[in-house]
VOPAGU-2260 file (C-alpha; in pm, 1 decimal, decimal comma):
REM VOPAGU-2260
SITE   aa  ch    i         X         Y         Z
SITE  UNK   A    0   -6402,6   -4867,0     828,5
SITE  UNK   A    1   -6275,4   -5219,9     881,2
SITE  UNK   A    2   -6156,0   -5338,4    1220,2
SITE  UNK   A    3   -5805,3   -5371,4    1075,5
SITE  UNK   A    4   -5806,4   -5007,7     967,2
SITE  UNK   A    5   -5946,4   -4901,7    1304,0
SITE  UNK   A    6   -5676,4   -5090,6    1490,9
SITE  UNK   A    7   -5404,4   -4953,6    1265,4
SITE  UNK   A    8   -5523,7   -4598,7    1323,1
SITE  UNK   A    9   -5537,3   -4655,4    1699,3
SITE  UNK   A   10   -5898,3   -4544,9    1707,6
SITE  UNK   A   11   -6195,4   -4703,4    1875,9
SITE  UNK   A   12   -6526,7   -4803,1    1732,5
SITE  UNK   A   13   -6735,5   -4525,9    1886,6
SITE  UNK   A   14   -6892,7   -4258,6    1667,3
SITE  UNK   A   15   -6707,4   -3949,0    1546,5
SITE  UNK   A   16   -6742,1   -3677,1    1810,7
SITE  UNK   A   17   -6686,9   -3302,0    1816,0
SITE  UNK   A   18   -6615,9   -3160,3    2161,6
SITE  UNK   A   19   -6689,4   -2788,0    2193,2
SITE  UNK   A   20   -6530,5   -2581,8    2471,0
SITE  UNK   A   21   -6652,8   -2227,5    2529,9
SITE  UNK   A   22   -6518,8   -2162,7    2878,1
SITE  UNK   A   23   -6145,8   -2132,8    2930,6
SITE  UNK   A   24   -6102,1   -2116,7    3304,1
SITE  UNK   A   25   -6265,2   -2371,5    3531,3
SITE  UNK   A   26   -6061,8   -2326,7    3847,3
SITE  UNK   A   27   -5690,5   -2398,1    3845,3
SITE  UNK   A   28   -5660,9   -2545,3    4192,9
SITE  UNK   A   29   -5980,7   -2749,4    4164,8
SITE  UNK   A   30   -5882,3   -2888,2    3823,9
SITE  UNK   A   31   -5513,4   -2942,8    3885,2
SITE  UNK   A   32   -5530,0   -3321,2    3846,7
SITE  UNK   A   33   -5798,5   -3352,5    3580,1
SITE  UNK   A   34   -5935,8   -3093,8    3339,4
SITE  UNK   A   35   -6143,6   -3110,2    3023,2
SITE  UNK   A   36   -5855,4   -3114,4    2775,0
SITE  UNK   A   37   -5672,9   -3381,5    2972,4
SITE  UNK   A   38   -5989,3   -3589,7    2976,2
SITE  UNK   A   39   -6025,0   -3565,2    2600,2
SITE  UNK   A   40   -5691,5   -3741,8    2556,5
SITE  UNK   A   41   -5847,3   -4048,5    2720,9
SITE  UNK   A   42   -6128,2   -4051,4    2463,3
SITE  UNK   A   43   -5888,9   -4079,1    2171,1
SITE  UNK   A   44   -5883,5   -4458,3    2162,2
SITE  UNK   A   45   -6255,4   -4500,5    2224,8
SITE  UNK   A   46   -6397,7   -4319,7    1922,8
SITE  UNK   A   47   -6335,2   -4322,1    1549,0
SITE  UNK   A   48   -6253,9   -3955,4    1570,5
SITE  UNK   A   49   -6255,8   -3690,5    1842,1
SITE  UNK   A   50   -6209,2   -3331,5    1733,5
SITE  UNK   A   51   -6207,0   -3026,0    1957,0
SITE  UNK   A   52   -6349,4   -2680,0    1887,9
SITE  UNK   A   53   -6233,9   -2390,0    2103,7
SITE  UNK   A   54   -6474,4   -2095,6    2101,2
SITE  UNK   A   55   -6529,1   -1785,0    2309,2
SITE  UNK   A   56   -6277,2   -1739,4    2589,2
SITE  UNK   A   57   -6158,8   -2098,4    2538,9
SITE  UNK   A   58   -5956,1   -1986,4    2235,8
SITE  UNK   A   59   -5702,9   -1848,9    2485,7
SITE  UNK   A   60   -5606,7   -2210,6    2558,0
SITE  UNK   A   61   -5453,8   -2226,8    2209,2
SITE  UNK   A   62   -5258,5   -1899,9    2225,0
SITE  UNK   A   63   -4886,3   -1946,9    2285,3
SITE  UNK   A   64   -4749,2   -1736,1    2566,6
SITE  UNK   A   65   -4385,2   -1697,4    2659,4
SITE  UNK   A   66   -4426,2   -1601,4    3024,2
SITE  UNK   A   67   -4704,5   -1836,4    3137,2
SITE  UNK   A   68   -4612,1   -2061,1    3427,2
SITE  UNK   A   69   -4879,8   -2295,4    3566,4
SITE  UNK   A   70   -4830,7   -2202,0    3931,7
SITE  UNK   A   71   -4999,7   -1991,3    4197,4
SITE  UNK   A   72   -4876,0   -1862,0    4529,6
SITE  UNK   A   73   -5107,9   -1931,7    4825,7
SITE  UNK   A   74   -4967,0   -1760,8    5133,4
SITE  UNK   A   75   -4619,5   -1903,6    5178,4
SITE  UNK   A   76   -4681,0   -2203,5    4952,0
SITE  UNK   A   77   -4638,2   -2219,2    4575,5
SITE  UNK   A   78   -4872,8   -2465,1    4407,5
SITE  UNK   A   79   -4701,2   -2570,2    4084,7
SITE  UNK   A   80   -4913,5   -2869,3    3982,0
SITE  UNK   A   81   -5172,2   -2658,8    3800,1
SITE  UNK   A   82   -5294,2   -2745,2    3451,0
SITE  UNK   A   83   -5089,8   -2628,9    3155,9
SITE  UNK   A   84   -5374,5   -2579,7    2909,8
SITE  UNK   A   85   -5150,4   -2472,9    2623,1
SITE  UNK   A   86   -4943,0   -2783,7    2682,5
SITE  UNK   A   87   -5263,0   -2988,2    2669,8
SITE  UNK   A   88   -5356,7   -2830,9    2335,8
SITE  UNK   A   89   -5008,2   -2923,5    2208,6
SITE  UNK   A   90   -5063,8   -3279,1    2337,7
SITE  UNK   A   91   -5399,6   -3303,6    2158,2
SITE  UNK   A   92   -5240,2   -3193,6    1830,6
SITE  UNK   A   93   -4953,7   -3441,7    1882,5
SITE  UNK   A   94   -5209,1   -3720,8    1932,7
SITE  UNK   A   95   -5374,7   -3637,3    1596,9
SITE  UNK   A   96   -5678,7   -3457,2    1734,7
SITE  UNK   A   97   -5798,1   -3178,6    1510,6
SITE  UNK   A   98   -5822,1   -2866,7    1727,8
SITE  UNK   A   99   -6035,8   -2597,0    1568,1
SITE  UNK   A  100   -6000,5   -2240,0    1695,5
SITE  UNK   A  101   -6270,5   -1979,4    1629,9
SITE  UNK   A  102   -6118,2   -1692,5    1432,0
SITE  UNK   A  103   -6374,0   -1432,8    1545,9
SITE  UNK   A  104   -6306,9   -1506,9    1913,6
SITE  UNK   A  105   -5930,0   -1487,9    1863,3
SITE  UNK   A  106   -5949,6   -1145,2    1700,8
SITE  UNK   A  107   -6224,5   -1017,4    1934,8
SITE  UNK   A  108   -6000,8   -1096,0    2232,3
SITE  UNK   A  109   -5711,1    -912,5    2066,7
SITE  UNK   A  110   -5483,4   -1207,4    1994,6
SITE  UNK   A  111   -5269,4   -1246,1    1685,9
SITE  UNK   A  112   -5377,1   -1560,5    1495,9
SITE  UNK   A  113   -5006,8   -1621,9    1423,2
SITE  UNK   A  114   -4956,3   -1691,2    1797,6
SITE  UNK   A  115   -5176,5   -2003,1    1803,3
SITE  UNK   A  116   -5032,4   -2338,9    1903,0
SITE  UNK   A  117   -4879,7   -2501,6    1594,5
SITE  UNK   A  118   -5110,5   -2752,9    1432,0
SITE  UNK   A  119   -5438,3   -2592,9    1540,1
SITE  UNK   A  120   -5688,0   -2501,7    1268,6
SITE  UNK   A  121   -5822,5   -2145,2    1261,2
SITE  UNK   A  122   -6180,1   -2136,3    1128,4
SITE  UNK   A  123   -6460,3   -1885,1    1094,1
SITE  UNK   A  124   -6758,5   -1959,5    1319,0
SITE  UNK   A  125   -6984,6   -2032,5    1022,2
SITE  UNK   A  126   -6733,1   -2275,1     872,7
SITE  UNK   A  127   -6713,1   -2464,0    1200,0
SITE  UNK   A  128   -7092,9   -2492,3    1216,0
SITE  UNK   A  129   -7098,0   -2628,7     860,2
SITE  UNK   A  130   -6872,8   -2915,6     974,8
SITE  UNK   A  131   -7109,8   -3036,4    1248,8
SITE  UNK   A  132   -7291,5   -3288,1    1021,3
SITE  UNK   A  133   -6959,1   -3477,5     990,8
SITE  UNK   A  134   -7007,6   -3592,3    1351,5
SITE  UNK   A  135   -7262,8   -3826,9    1501,6
SITE  UNK   A  136   -7234,9   -3643,7    1832,0
SITE  UNK   A  137   -7148,6   -3288,7    1932,8
SITE  UNK   A  138   -7061,5   -3248,2    2300,1
SITE  UNK   A  139   -7039,3   -2923,3    2491,7
SITE  UNK   A  140   -6761,8   -2986,9    2742,0
């Protein structure tokens, strides 16, 4: 890829990376200002390509939910600066990340694949594993 093409695509010169997330919940209060999906947005301009694979319970981050509100009540105080993980998945898709979602985990957890965030890519586990050679690095985030 030429430097002109890289600049035009808004991508950096680092290697193509696949970031795999297996755990969905990492502590809402502790992670309210910075969480894994938010951090991935910062990587976008540093690498040729950064894709995300949601597996296990992390697939819930890509399931649309009508009643979810990122807030928690602590005594008399409502903390409403918690991460909106579904919003972060939407942001990743909007920034041209490919977000893969493991089909087996979605169905095992009882979710309808039709309820996934628009633009995510539903894949079988084996198909996702077959794509790993496309990346120079695979990170478990």
